[in-house]
N, C-alpha and C positions, 0 to 999 in steps of 0.2 A: 500342665494338662494331665488329669489322672487316668489310669489305667482302667478301660472299659469293664464294667461290672458285667455278669452274665446277663442281667436283664437289659442292659444297655445294648448287647450285642443281639439279643433277641429283638429288640425294638428296631435296630439298624437292620435286621433281616427282614422285617415286615415291611419297613419303609423302601427297601430295595424290591420286594415283591410288587408293591404298589407300582413300581415304574417298569415292571416286566409286562410286555403288552397281553400275554394270554392271560394274566392274574390281574391286569388292571383295573377291571371292571366287577371284580367280585366284591362282595360286601366286606367291611373291614373285619368282622368277626371271623369270615370266611377265611379272610387272608392271615390272620391271625392263627386260626387252627391249623392250616395248610403249613404256616412256618413251624409248627410244633412237630411235623411229620417228615420234614424234609432232613435229609441225612448229608453233612458235609464230606467232601470228597476232594483230594489233591491229587494231581498226576504231573509227573515230569515231562519235559520237551521229548518227544520222539516215542511217547507211549501211545497204545493204541486203545481207545475207550471201548470200543466195538467192531466187529467187523461185519461185512456183508454175509447175510445168512444166519447171524447170531439171533437168538430169541429177544424178542422187544419187551422186556421186563422192566424198563424204567424210563422218566423223563427227566431230563437234565435241563437246568439253568445255569448259563456260566457267569460266575461271578468275577472272575478276572482270567487273564491269559487269552489264547486264541486256539480255536479247533478247525482243523481243515477237514472237509467232506470230500471224499473221492470214490470214485467207482473205477472198474476196470473196462478199458474199450481196446478190442485188438490186440489183447495183453499188455497194454500200457495203462499206467496209473492216469487218470484224467481228474482235474481238480473241478468239482461243481460249485464250491462255494468256501467262503471263510465266515466263521462266528466268532463274535465278540461278547464283550461285557453285556448282559441283559437279553442275550439270544437264548431262546429255549428250543429245545429239539428233542425228537424221540417220543413225542406225544402221540402221533400215528399209530407207531407199534404197540404203544401201551394201550390205546384204546381198542384196538382191533385185534391184538394178539398176533400179527403177523411178524414174519420175520424182518430182520433189518435189510434195507434195500440198497444201503450204502455203507460205506466204512468211515468212522470218525477217527482221525488221528490227532494227537495234541502236537500243534505246532508252536506253542510257548507254553511254558509251563502254566499249569491252569488248575483253577479251584471251581467247584460246582456244588451246586445243591441238587441232590439226587431225590426224586420222588419215586420210591419202588412200588412195584405192582400191589402188594400186600397194604401199604400206606394209602396208596391211591384208593384202593377200594374200600378201606375203612373210612377215609374221608368223604368219600361218596354216599356211604350208608349214612352217615351224620348229617350230610347236607345236600338232600336231592336237588334242591334248586340249583345248586353250584354244579351238580352233576349234568343237568341238561344244559347249561351254559357252556361248559368244558367241553361236552361232547360235540355241540354244534359248533364252536370256535374251531376246534381241531380238525373237524371235517371241512370246514372252510379252508383251513390251512393246507389241507391236503390237495384239494383242487389246484390252489395257488402253486405250490410246491411243483405240482406235474407240470405247470407251464414255464416256471422260472428255474426248473433244475438244471437247466444246461447254461445259465448265465453266470458266471463267476464274478463276485464282487472283488472289488478292488481291496488290498488289505493294508493297513498301516505297516512300516516296516522299521525294526532296529537294526542299524548298520554298525558293527565294530570295527575300528580302525586301530591295527597294530602297526605304529609308526617306528621303523628300524631307521631313525634318523636323528638328528640333532633335536634339542628341545625347540630351537628357533624354526627349523623347518618344521617340525610338527605343528608348531602354532600357526605357522603360514598356511600350511596346508589346510587344516581343519577349519581355520576361520574362512578361507577364501572359497573352499567348497561348499560349507555352511550357507554362505551368503549367496553362491550360485545356486546353489539348490533351492533355495527360496525365491530367487529371481526368475528361475526357469519354470518352475512347478506352480509357483503362487499358492502354494499349500503350506500347512503349518509344520514348520521345522524347528526341531528342538537340537542344540548343539550341547551335550552332557559331557562335561569333562571333570576328571579326576587329577589332573596336573596340579602339583603343590603350588605352582605359580599361575594358576589359572586366571589370578587378578589381572596379569599383563594383558590377556585377551580382552577383558572387560574394560581395562583403562586405556587401551588402544582404541577401542571401540567408542570412547566416550561414554562408558557405563560406569555404574557406581560399583568401585572394585571390592566392596566390603559387604557381600550380602548377609544378612542377620541369620546365620545357621547356628541353632543351638548345639553345643557340644553334646556328644553321645546320644542323638535323637532317635527316638524309636520309629516303628515303622508306622504305628497308628498315628504318631505326631505328624509325621512328615506329609502324608497325604492329606492332611487337613486344608482346606482352600487358603485358609489365612495364612499358614506357613509357607505353602507354595508361592503364594503371591508376593511374600518377603524375599524368598531366595531366587526368584526368577526375574532375569532382567532381559527388557526387549530393547533390541537394536530398532533404529528409526526403519529399517526395510522390512521389520516383522518379524526378523529372527530372532528366537528366545534363546537364552543361555542360562544353564544351572551348572553351577561351579560346586561340587561337594568336596569339601576339606577333609583331609587326612584323618582328623579326631572321630568323624562320623562313623569311619569303620570300625571302630572298636565297640561299637554298640550292636542292638540287634537288627539296624538296618541291613547289616552285611549278609545275615541270614535271609534276608528279604529280597535281596538282589532279583531274583526271578520275578517277584509279585512287582517290585520296582519299575521294571521294564514293563511287565504288562500294564502296568498302572499307566505309564506313560503312552503306550500304545492307544489308550483309551481317548487321550488328550490329542495327539499328535499324528501327522501321517508319516513323517519320517523324524526318527531319533538317531542322531550321529553320536557315536559313543567312543570317548577317548578314555580306556582305562587303564593307560600307562602310567605308572608313578615312578619319580626319580628314585629307583632302588638297584642293587647290584643284581638281583635276580627279576627279570622281566616277567617270569611266569609264576606270581604269587596268586594266592587264592583269589583275590577280588578280581584280578585280570581274568584267570581262567573261567571263574564262574560268570563274569560279565559276558565274555565273547561266546560262551557257550550258550547264552540265551539269545544270542543276536541270530536274525533271519539270515544274515550274510556277513562275511568277514573281509576285510580288505587289507593286503598287506602292501604297506608303503615303505619303499627303501630309495635311499638316496646313495646306496653303495652296491656292493656285489650280491647282496640278498642273502647272505649266509643263515638268516634265521627263519626263512620261508619253509623249509622241510620239517623243522622243529615244531613250527605253528600247525602245520597239517596234522603231526601225529598227536598233537595235545588237544585237538578240536574234535566234537562227533564226526564220525565217519561220513555222513550224509550233509554235514554242513558245506555251504561254497565257500571257496577263498578266491577272491580275484585279487590282481597283482597290480600294482601302480608304481612307476618308476619315476623320481625326480631326476631328470637329465638322462643323458646317455653314460653308459658305463661299459667298456669293452670286456670287463671281467666279469659282468653280470650272469649269473648262471641259471636265470630263467628269462623267458620271453614274456614280457609283461603285457597286460591286457590295454594298458594305457601308458604313454610315455609324456610327462609333462616337461616342456622345455623349462630348464632349470638352470641356474647360475650362482656363482659366489656373490654376485650383486643382489640377486634377489634374496639370498640367505642372509645378507647383511642388513636388510631393511629394518629388522626391529632392533638391531644393534645400535643402529645411527637414531633410534628414537622414532621411526616414521610410522604410520600407521600399517597395519597388516594387509589393508586392502590393496590388491595389486592393481592400481589405476595409474602407476606411474609410468611414463615414457618408457618403452624397451619391453613391457611385461605383456604387451598384446596377444601373443601366441600363447603364453602361460595363462592368461585369463580364458582364452578362447578353448584351451583344452580343459580346464575347470568347468566350463558351460557344457562340454560334450559329456564329461564324466557325470554332471548333475542329470543332464538329459536321459542318460543310461538308466541313471537310478530311478528316475521318474518315469520312464518307458516313453519318452517323447524324441527319441533319436530319429532324424530325418536322413531320407536316403532320396539320392537324384540319380535315376537312370537316363543316360542319354544315349537315344536311339541313333541308328545309321541314317544315311542320307547324303553322303558328300557333301556338296556345297551349302545344301539345305542345314547342314550340322551347324554353319555359322550363327544359325539362330541360337543354337545353345549358348553362345558367348553372351548374347543379349540377354538371355534367361540369367545367366550368372550375374551380369551387371546389376540387374534388378535385384536380387538375391542380396548381393554384396550392400546396394544402396540401402535396401529396408531392412538389414541384418538379419535375413533368413538364414538360419544354420544349415549347412550341410555334413552330416556325420559319417555318411557312406556315400561311395560314388560308384556307379558301373557305367561300363561304356561298351559299344559295339561299332566297329568301323571308324567312321568319323567321331562319332561319340566316344571311342574308346581313348582317340588321339587327344581330343579336347578335356574328356575326363581326366587323362592321365596329367596334363599340364597343370589342372586345377588341383588335383591330389598332391603334386609335388609343392604346392604352395605358390605357384604363379596366380597374381590378381587376374581378375576378367579384365582390366585395362590393357595388362601385359600380354595376355591371350590375345586380345583384340588387335594389339600393335604387330603381334607374329602374322594374323590373318590379314593385315593390310599389307604385309611385305609380301605377298602371293600377289603377282602381277601376271598379266598374259605373256609378256615375254619371259618372266622367269619361268612360268610353267612350259612354254615352248622350248626353251633352251634345255631345261632339265629334263624334260620327257624324251625330246629327241635322242638325248645323250645317254638314255637308260635303255632304249631299245635293245632287245633280245635278239642280235642278229648272228649270224646270216640267216637261221630260221628258228622262230620262236619255238621252244620246247617248254611246256609248264605254264607259260604266259608271255605276253607281248613285251611287257618290262621287267627287266631284272629285279627292281626293287632297291636297287644301290643308292638311288638318290633320295627315296624316303627313309632309307637307314642313315645315312649321313645326317638329313634334316631330324630326324629322331635323337640321334645322339648329341646334336648341336645343343638341344633343349633339355633333354633328360638325362644325359650323360651315361654314366654306368649305373644310375641307381637301382636299388634291388625294391622290392615291394615294401620292404621293412622299413625303407628310409624315406617313405612318404608320410606326409602330415596326416592325410586322411586317407583311410582304409579304401581301397580301390580294386573292383573286379572287371577283367578285361575278358570279354567274350569273343570266342573263335570257334570255327568248326573244323573237325577232324576229315579231311576231304576222302579220307578211304574208307570210314566207317559212317559218315554222315552225322556224328554225335556232336552236339554242343559241348565246348571246353570252357570251362571257367578258368582263366590263369590268374593267381594270386601269389606266385612265388617266383623267383628268379629275377632276371633283368626286365625292366618295365619296358624298355625300347623294343626287346625283341616279343614281347606280347603285344603291343601295338602294332608292330610291324605285321604280325600275324593276323590281328583283327583287321586290318586295312586292306588284306590281299585278295581283291576281288578276282574271283576265278577268271581265266583268261586273259585278263589284264597284267596280274601281277604274277610272277613265279612264286610257287606257295613255299616258305620257308620251313625247315625241318626244325622242330623243338622235341627234343629227346628221341621217341620212336615214332613221332607223329608229324604228318604234313598237314599244316594248318593255314585255313583261308578266312575270308571274310566270316564273322560273326553273324551278320544279318541274315545269311541263310537259314539259320535255325532260330534266332533270337535277335529281331531287329530292335527290340524296346526290351532292355533286361531289367524288367522290374522285378523278376524273380529272383535275381542276384542280389539286389539291395534288400530285399526280404530275407533271404538265407544269411546275408551278413549280420543282420540283427536290427535293421531299421523298423520303426514302428509306424513312421508316417512315410508313406510311398508316394513321391512325385516322379513322374515320367514325362519325359520329352518326346513325342511323337511325331517324327518329320515326315514319313511316307505319306504319299498320295497314291490315289489310285492310278493305274497304268495310263489311262485315258487323259488324265491330269497333268502327266509327266513329261517332258520334252527330252528327246535323245537326239542332241545337237552336238555331235563332237566336232563339226565344224565351226563352233563358237570358240575353240581354242586356237583355230588357225592352224591346224596340223593336218587334217584331212580335207579332201575336196568337197565341194558344195554336197553333192549327194553321198550321204552315207550308204555303205552296202546294205542290202536288205536283211541278210542274215545277221548283222549286227543289231540292227533295230529289233529283230523279233527276238534275239537273245535277251536283250534289256528289256523290252516289254514283259517278257515270260518272268524276268526275276523282278520286276517291280510289282507283278501281280501277285507272286507269292509272298513278297515280303510284306505287301499291304495287308494281305489276310492273316498272316502270322503277327504281325505287329498290333492289328486291332484286337486279336485274341490276347496277346501279351500284356496289354494295357488293363485288361479287366480286375487285375487285383489292386490296381493303382487307387489310391486316395483322391489325388489330382492329376489330370492329363492336362498337358500343355501342348497343343497342335497348333502350330504358327501357319500363316496363310501365304503359301510360297508357290503358288501357281504361276506366277509372272516369270519365274526363274526355272532355269535347268540346273539338274543335278551337277552338270559340269561348269557352272559359273564359278568356278573357284577363285577367280579374278574379282569377284563382286563382294566381298565380305563388306564393304561400307554401306552397300543397298541392303544386303541381306540380316545383318545383325540386327537392326533396329525392328524387324519382323517379330523376332525374338522378344525384344524388350516388350513390344506391344502387347504380344499372347500372354507374357509373364504377369504384366501389370494387371491383365483381366483376371488372373488365376490368384492374386494378391489376397482377395479377402478370403477366398477358401482356405489359403495355406495359412494365413495368421488365425483363422477360426480355430486351427487344431493346435496353436501353440499358445499355452497360457502366458509365456513370456509377453504377449503383446496385449494381455487383459489388464486393464487399469485398476489393479487392486494391491498392488505394491506400494507402500506407503513412500518409501524413497528408493529409486534405484540404486543397486550396488554394483554399477558398473563403470568402465572407464568411459571417456568422452566420445565424440562422435566419430572420430577418427579411426575406430577398431573396425577392422575388417571380418567378417564372417565369412 
């Protein structure tokens, strides 16, 4: 393929303009004349094209790269839009002479064709018809921009992975994450690897391990459709893989790495880039240049993480670095964003000649964590807020059973009161069936014996019950686990009884946090955590949807278990502890509590995408011995919500060619 001549470059520019919406309807002669007056401009990532308030003296057409349009709101930067190849902007200010109303930042190294005012005026004088057309079109765009300015578009992302692990671990990690990202998002995903042994990935996936990549290929040749078709391999799941061999980087392609990544952004939604090569110095020019052009960088470590700080110092200051740990390591110097269950058995899969797809028995939790990371990349993380409600909380077990059966993932859990108890069980790794078995063990005789043995005698101070029974119960199933030991991130809601403030507990011993959230005022003595006396979180946040949102969930599901006070029964005699007639003071207290919780819960579920509200009017909040009857109510309510939940998860869309997942035994 010969190097393009000047005339060929000009014709390419004319053809490009014909595909730019703002110029596409111009006559060919006008497009050619306009092409002669355009000035090329290139800017690196992080540069500012113009700021809000600058003179509007040019129109820009983006040839490659990405531009972020931002404004200031309450002193903070707010992203309005992302612009990509073929987008034109700045025309309104050029036409009207107004100052820039927004700031344009280079989000990925970009190339432009710029039409400055003097060239624009000269062009319009030569072609009055084009003047009328462009003026009308830009005016129309102004009215549309005013309507859509506050609606940001989704942007393609290039994600760099610096793997501080063995080559086998790196191969397993990248392959499984790429497959999971394709499966979870159903979008176009490219795995771009510079690993000298990248052929092993292709071979293990049943793909041609010898892509026809010409040595010392240039940038112009590389982006030709026929060349791309030759070097791209497509897995049956739809995942696309490009392996760039070592010799390519002795050519001009190395100098075009920013353009290369920008080019792939125009084709793919996600580009997973592995720049590491088996060299003594992991920080060579190719690695540094590639990672600097990525939108985010992931540091993946199977050891103590000694290279993390050095990585941060070598990257641009504004670049995000997230951390992923392969297995637990007591000597690890950082707290990872994700910890993937990992073992020597998994690492040896490649060495034994097996496929790198982790569908083997024993790797279920590992694959589950890959799915969670993929959903975090695709902004599809699911949060489940379990509301308060005492015995009504059993319905949440039914919901969890449906989620597991239908493979609805849960990436964040929050809970209040009974919801905190069940949420902690689920977050610790117990299955819905295991939690159901625990609930079935709570009988009327168990309640009578344990409650009577926990009375705060001779005179109740702080509460009727000491809380020792519930503490023993929690320790039995949660042990001394810390929040960092939980498989699923968990937020536990309690109330500071002295200040009335809601408290979200995410550190320390899990059982202590749940004990606080369960402590209904006047019933349980409030425990002291730190300097605070904490009671039932249902007083301030009976449905903690706001907690899963703050934890990072993108899809919010809430279990609203409270009913109006008129629909709830206060029947302490159901437990056989108190006489048939309950004192009026107790009834009044709980009616007041229910009224408050119902009103707060109704407001707290407003941010939810899906609210599951089971029908529980036939039962009392004290029917803790009736789990067998109450749990199915949650299953029924969750089944009714399934269509809405699945509609928000691309995983359930029938667009992936072949599922890249383990068999039906996998529990989400």
